[in-house]
PABABA-568817 format. One record per residue (C-alpha): residue in three letters; x, y, z. Coordinates in steps of 0.25 Angstrom, whole numbers, plus 5000, padded with zeros to 4 digits. Example, Ala and Ser with C-alpha at 12.3 -4.5 7.8 and 13.67 -1.06 7.14 Angstrom:
ala504949825031;ser505549965029;
REM end
This chain:
met520049354712;lys518949304703;ser518449234716;ile518449364724;his517649434713;leu516649324713;arg516449324728;val516249474728;ala515249464717;leu514449364724;leu514549454737;ala513949564729;thr512849474724;ala512549424738;ser512549554744;ile511349594735;gln510649494744;phe510649494759;leu511249394770;ala511449344784;asp512549274792;ala512249144799;pro512849084812;ala513648954812;phe512948844819;ala513448704823;gln512748584827;ser513248454834;ala513348324826;asn511948284829;gly511348414823;ser510948474837;ala511448614840;ser512348614853;ala512548734862;glu513948754858;thr513748764843;ile512548844842;ile512948974835;val511949094836;thr511849234831;ala510949294842;arg511949404843;arg512249424828;val513549344830;glu513849194830;glu513849144844;arg513649014852;leu512249004857;gln512748984871;asp513549114871;val512449204867;pro511749274879;ile510349274873;ser509149184875;ile509249104862;ser508548974856;val509248914844;val508648814835;ser509448744825;gln509048704811;asp509148554816;gln508148584826;leu507248654816;thr507248544807;lys506948434817;ala505748514822;asn505248544808;ile505248684811;thr504948764798;ser504348904803;ser504448994814;glu503148934820;asp503948814822;leu505048874830;thr504248884843;arg504348734844;val505848744847;val506048884853;pro505348904866;gly504949054868;leu504849074853;asn503349094849;val502749114835;gln501549184831;ser500949154818;arg499749204811;phe499149184797;ser500449114792;pro501749054797;glu502549164790;gln501949264799;ala502449204812;ser503149284822;phe504049254834;ser503849294849;ile504849274860;arg504749314875;gly503349374873;phe503749464861;ser502749434849;gln502349504836;leu501049564835;gln500349594821;arg500949724815;thr502149724824;ser503649684822;ala504149554827;thr504649544841;val505549424837;gly506449454826;thr506749344816;tyr508049344809;phe508549254797;gly510049254795;glu510249384804;val509149464796;val507749494801;ser506749404794;pro505849464783;arg504749554789;gly503349554783;gly503049704788;ala501749664796;ala500949784790;ser499749684790;val500149564797;ser501449514802;gly502349424793;gly503849394791;asp504349414805;gly504549274808;ala505249144803;gly504349094792;pro504348964785;gly505548934777;thr506549004786;leu506848884796;phe507648794787;asp509148784785;leu509448874797;gln510648874806;asn509748894818;val508648984824;gln508949074835;val507849124844;leu508449244852;lys507549284864;gly507349424869;pro507649554863;gln508649554852;gly508649704849;thr510149734848;leu510649644837;phe509249604831;gly508549734832;arg507049774835;asn505949674835;thr506649574843;thr506049604856;gly505749454858;gly506949404851;ala507449354838;val507349224829;ile508649204821;leu508649104809;thr510049074805;pro510049004791;arg511148904788;lys512348974781;pro512948914769;thr514148824772;gly515348784764;lys514848644761;leu513948584750;glu512848534759;gly511348534760;tyr510048454763;val508648414757;glu507548394767;gly506148354766;ser504948344776;tyr503548294776;gly502548294787;asn501048304790;tyr500248414784;asn500948364772;met502148444776;arg503248444765;arg504548514767;leu505748524758;gln507148584762;gly508448594755;val509748664757;ile511048654749;asn512348724753;val513448744743;pro514848804744;val514848884731;ala516348914733;ser517248924744;trp516749064747;ala515249044744;arg514248954750;leu512748944746;arg511548874754;ile510148864748;gly508948804755;ala507448784753;asp506348744762;tyr504948704757;gln503748664765;lys502248634763;ala501248584772;asn499748574774;gly499148664784;phe498548614798;leu497448714798;his496148654792;asn495248754785;val493848694784;ser493048814779;gly493248774764;ile493748914761;gly495148924758;pro496248824760;his496048694768;gln497348714776;phe498048824783;ala499348834790;asn500048764779;thr501448774774;asp502048804761;tyr503348874759;ile504648874752;ala505948944757;val507248954750;arg508549014756;gly509949034750;ser511249084756;leu512549114751;val513849144758;leu515049214751;asp516349214758;val516849334749;thr518149344757;pro518649274769;asp518049394777;leu516849424770;glu515549344769;asn514249364762;tyr513049274766;thr511749284759;ile510349224762;val509149224753;ser507849164757;tyr506449154751;leu505149104757;his503849074750;ser502649024759;his501249004755;asn500248944764;asn498748964768;gly499149034781;ser498849004796;pro497549064800;gly496949064814;gln495848974819;ile494649024826;phe494348934838;gln493449004848;ala492149084846;asn491449184855;pro490249114860;thr489449244860;pro488649264846;gly488949404840;ile490349424845;gly491149444832;phe490949324824;ser490749224835;thr489449174828;gln490249134816;ala491449084824;gln490648984832;pro490248894821;gln491648894815;ile492348864829;ala491248754831;arg491648684818;tyr493148694822;leu492848624835;ala491948514829;ser493048484819;gly494048434829;asp495148494820;lys495948594828;tyr496548654815;gln495248684808;ile495048824803;glu494048894794;gln494249014786;asp493649094775;leu494749144766;asn494849084752;asn496349114749;pro497149124762;glu498649124760;ala499949154767;ile501149184757;thr502449224761;lys503649264753;gln504949304760;phe506349334753;gln507549374761;val509049394757;ile510049414768;asn511549454765;thr512649464775;thr514049514772;lys515049484784;leu516449544784;ala517449494794;ala518149634794;ser519249584804;asp519449474814;thr518549544824;ile517549624815;thr516449574806;ile515549664797;lys514149604793;asn513149664784;ile511749594783;leu510749634773;ser509349574770;tyr508149594761;ser506849524762;thr505449524757;tyr504249464764;ile502949454757;gln501649384763;asp500249364758;val499249324769;arg497749294767;gln497249234780;gln495949224787;ala496449274800;tyr495649184810;ser495049074801;thr493649114802;asn492549054793;phe491349134795;leu490449114783;val489149164778;pro488749044769;ala487549104763;leu488449214757;asn489649124754;ala490349224763;tyr491249244776;ile491349344787;ala492749404787;thr493549394800;gly494849454796;ala495949404787;ile497449434783;phe497249454768;his498249504758;pro497549554745;glu498049504731;gly499349574727;val499549634741;his500349564752;thr500149544767;asn501649574770;asp502649624760;gln503949674766;asn505449704761;asn506449694772;phe507949744771;thr508949744782;glu510449784783;glu511349764794;leu512749794796;gln513449724807;leu514849734814;gln515349624822;gly516649624830;arg517449584842;asn518749634848;ser520049554847;asp519749464859;ser518249454857;arg517949514870;leu517049614863;ile516149564852;tyr515249674846;gln514349694834;ala513549824828;gly512649844817;leu511749934809;tyr510349874804;phe509349924794;glu508049864790;his506949904781;ser505649834779;thr504849894767;pro503549844761;gly503649774748;ser502149814745;arg500949864753;val500349744761;ala498849724763;ser497849674773;thr496449654767;ser495249574770;pro493749594773;ser493549654787;val493049564799;gly491549544797;ala491449564782;val490549464775;cys491349414762;leu491149314751;ile492049194752;ser493049214740;gly494449214737;phe494649364737;thr496049424736;thr495849574738;ile494949644747;glu494349714735;asn493749574731;ser493349524744;leu491849524742;cys491149544755;arg489649594758;ser489849664770;gly490949724779;arg492249794777;ala493749774773;ala494949854778;pro496149834768;gln497449884771;tyr498749904763;gly500049954768;ser501549934771;ile502549944782;ala504049974782;phe505049964793;thr506450024794;asn507449974805;met508850034808;ala509749994819;ala511150004824;tyr511649904835;ala512849854842;gln513149744852;ala514449704859;thr514849594869;tyr516049614878;ala516749504887;leu516849574900;thr517549444904;pro517749314897;lys516449274904;leu515649394904;lys515149464892;leu514349594890;thr513449624878;gly512849754874;gly512049794862;val511149904857;arg510349934845;tyr509650054840;thr508550044830;tyr507750134822;asp506450084817;arg505450144807;ser504150084801;arg503150144791;gly501750094788;glu500750134778;ser499350074774;thr498050104767;gly496750054773;phe495350054768;ile493950014773;leu493249934763;thr491749904764;tyr490949794757;val489649864753;ser488549764749;pro487149814749;thr486649684742;gly487449594750;ala488349554739;phe489849524741;val490549654736;asn491949704736;pro492349814746;thr492349964744;val493250064751;thr492450144761;ser493550214769;cys494950214774;gly495350104784;val495250144799;ser496350244802;phe496850254787;thr496850394782;pro496050444770;pro496050464759;gly497050364756;cys496750274768;thr498150274772;phe499050264784;ser500550274786;ala501450284799;arg502850274803;thr503550234816;ser505050244820;asp505750204832;lys507250214837;lys507550114848;pro508750054855;thr508849904859;trp510049844867;thr510549724874;leu511549704886;asn512049564890;leu512949504900;ala513449364898;tyr514249284908;ser514849154904;pro515649074915;asn516048974904;glu515748944890;asp514548854894;met513848954903;met513349094901;phe512449194909;tyr511849314903;gly510949434905;thr510349534895;tyr509549664894;ser509049694881;arg508049794874;gly507249764862;tyr506149834854;arg505149804843;gln504849914833;gly503549984832;ala502850004818;val501650054810;thr500449964808;pro499950014795;phe498849904794;ala498349934808;val498150084807;ala496950094817;gly497350124832;ser498850134832;pro499550104819;val500950134825;phe501650064837;gly503050084843;pro504149994847;glu504149904860;lys505349874868;val505849764877;asp506849764888;asn507349614891;tyr508249564902;glu508749424901;ala509649334908;gly510149194904;thr511149084904;lys511748984894;leu512348854898;thr513048744890;leu513148604896;arg514248514892;gly514548364896;pro513648244896;val512448334896;ser512748454886;gly511848564881;asn511448704884;leu510548774894;asn510048924892;leu509149004901;ala508649144900;gly507749234908;phe507149364903;tyr506349484906;ser505749584896;asp505049714897;leu504249754885;ser503749894883;lys502849964873;ala502449834869;gln501749824855;leu500349774858;ser499249734848;val497849814851;gly496549774845;leu495549894842;gln494049894840;asn492949984837;ser491749934844;val490850024835;thr491349994821;gly491949854824;gln493349904818;asn494549834823;ala496049864823;ser497349834830;ser498549914834;ile499949894840;leu500249974852;asn501449994861;ala500549974873;gly501149874883;lys502249834892;ala502649694895;arg503649604903;ile504149464899;tyr505049374907;gly505449234905;val506449114905;glu507049044893;phe507848914893;asp508348814883;gly509348704884;thr509948574877;leu510448454884;arg511148344877;phe511248214885;ala512448134878;arg512248114863;leu510948054862;phe509948154869;arg509748304870;val508648384877;asn508348534874;gly507348614880;ser506948764882;leu505948844889;ala505348984888;tyr504549054899;ile503949194896;asn503149274905;ser502549394898;lys501649504903;leu501049634897;asn501249724909;thr500449844903;ile499649894891;ser499250034888;leu498150054877;pro497250164874;ala495750134877;thr495350164862;phe495950194849;pro495350294838;gly494250214832;tyr494350094842;asn493650084855;ile494149944859;val495649914862;leu496049764863;pro497449744867;ser498149614863;ala498649604878;val498249664891;ala499149694903;gly499549564911;asp499449484898;pro500649394893;leu501249444880;pro500549374868;tyr501149254861;thr502049224874;pro501949084880;lys502449084894;trp503148944892;gly503848884881;val504548744883;asn505348664873;ile505948524877;gly506548424867;gly507448304867;thr508248234856;phe508748094857;thr509748034847;leu509547884845;pro510847804847;val510847744833;asp512147704825;glu512747814817;ser512447744804;val510947764807;gly511147914808;val510648014820;val509247984825;glu508648084835;leu507248094842;ser506848224847;ala505648284854;ala505248424858;tyr504148474867;arg503648614866;tyr502748694876;asn502248834875;ser501248894884;ser500048964879;tyr500149114876;thr499149224873;ser498949314861;asn497849404866;ala497549494877;ser496949414890;ser495749514889;val495449454875;thr495649304877;thr496249204887;ile496549104876;gly498049084873;ser498848994864;thr498948844867;pro500148794875;val501048714865;lys501448574870;gln502048514858;leu503048394855;asp503948384843;leu504648254839;asn505748224829;leu506548104824;asp507848144816;trp508748044809;arg509948114803;asn511048054795;val510147934791;ala511047814789;lys512247904789;arg511647974777;pro511348124776;val509948104778;asp509048154790;ile507648104792;ser506748164803;leu505348144808;phe504648264815;ala503448294823;ala502948424829;asn501748444839;val501748294840;thr500548294850;asn499748384840;gln499448494850;phe498548604845;thr498948744848;gln498448874847;gly499348994846;val498949144844;ile497449174848;val496749284842;ala495649324852;leu494449374844;ile493349314851;asn492749444857;gln492949524844;leu492749424832;gly492049314840;tyr493149204840;asn494649174844;ala495649134834;arg496949054835;tyr498149014828;val498448864829;gly499848784830;arg500248674821;pro499748534824;arg500748414824;thr501648404812;tyr502648294808;gly503448244797;val504748184792;arg505948254786;ala507148204778;arg508448274775;phe509548244765;arg510848314768;phe511948324757;gly513348384756;glu514548394766;
REM end
């Protein structure tokens, strides 16, 4: 009796927190995942991968470790068709799949989930943050599942491109764990540790930590601010507890914390307008000449004394699961998270100096003032779910209610001297002490809140033992509320001295006397899926799916000019595919899918200019229609025990069919869309190919298991601007990774690995910011150079 009381007390304590359920995942003896044993939760229940009629890529923790994948930017190396956009810092990365990407001030198109709960959101009132898998999340996982295509029925809005599901390892009943250390070039040091403890027969605890620090690969030669950028410095801690309160009642809690502090990852200007007087072309030309003469492809110059990118993320997830009967399970999933981010970054790494004045010419920065954050958001979710089946399991169903509320922890800010201001080189921390002798500043302070509510149901019915029909629907209500305060500050300096700014008027489109803005949006939208799957036998399946997805609209409180409110976009997706499992001398699996998507009311970014005043602004408008079609393939073949080959391919053909924009906006006579009719969608490579092989050396068992593996990745180029603005695109990626893994060294619980990524040291450019006709230069974000290192792990326990 005392034991029962203790369990109930622990349950009450844990329920103050919030948790998620994780799927089982088995591996073959040599550590590689086999098609028969990979368990996924793509349909919110545990199923064998080859039985799920969805295009899915699954990456095990073993694969993540071998490839030294530590952040979302690295996932593209092992999942073709998955692309990542990252600006200013790795924590602000966002995913794109099948042509669906995230623009600034919009919601993600690919939902990121950790333990069945949406990842902490940054709000994106000023700049995006917190919608991807940042550093510190990709350790001690069961697997990463990448679902391609709309997932609007079971995962909700903002999954028009798909979903990335991170499943943490669940505590087990064994005393076990590991300690791991890595060292590599750029002085990379990484430490990991995990311990799993069976506290009692009914309680299991798992605690882990991940720490990494590395020098940056971008070299700042301006002499202002730090010498290195794109560095790494984070620590992540995770704890999980499972309580078997009764044989039918389980409570599972996950608590995670991340602290990351680096110098950020600014862009690099690489091309100047040859015509003097176009923007800052005269200032850009000598900086780019210095870059070309240096021979250092990773050289940058910037003029900010105190750049930083600090992210603090906390999340608690709690799931209570009750087996009400042999055929019905009730599940309640609660979560609470906070996301705080401080970013100071010279957006495009310019260093336009006025040496006689010890001053610089401002070209725009992401700058949080002291005491105010770039992102500060609290997120609460609650989901009640019913899962069931009939007595012969011919009908399998689930239904649920979902509530999400994202509220500001405090007002956030975007402040910096405006483009063209001449300012003293100083370590200013607020706009009030920025010290310029000419120009203006337009600081903004504000917040944004989201409310999302939904009801959903999905069921699979076996029409025959081989033919199954699945149907699902979700109805969602979304609401967003944004408010902000904006001013125009002017540096008035009759004598030419450097002065602090004074308020002269409200910001453009802000309402006097308080210089405020506020707006609300709300939408009600259904999404659905209809799927038919035919399995002639357990090793073969053919399926067809029609699904509807949508991405919510919102308010843009920091982009008031033009159109500060935009509506949702929707997509209709048609997909057909097959999944095959091979057995015999050559075993493995082959999966193939083809799809066609119609996107309407597409959310597009539009730049606005006033040719008389020089005022610039941007807006998000529902202005386009697009079509996307393509093919996805992945497979693994095992030739006997010593050799296996895996490969995957993604082909995507996207096109913006139409775009409809007004010729002018109030106060702006020039409209510059981010795409024009006939353009491919941004951040969408047409081809993505991964091919790899693993050879197991035929050594004696007393030596251990030694494997050599190689993986080649190819991604074709993509555009990030309208063809009317520039024809420059990203660099095609052609990279080779190599790994040597020696497990169970001399039959000891010790593993040693050598790893190398981008072995040929290919230089790549990703997102291009085309400013050559406005500011006189083009900027780009560059990819990582060659990295390599050694890793050692000691395992202990059962």
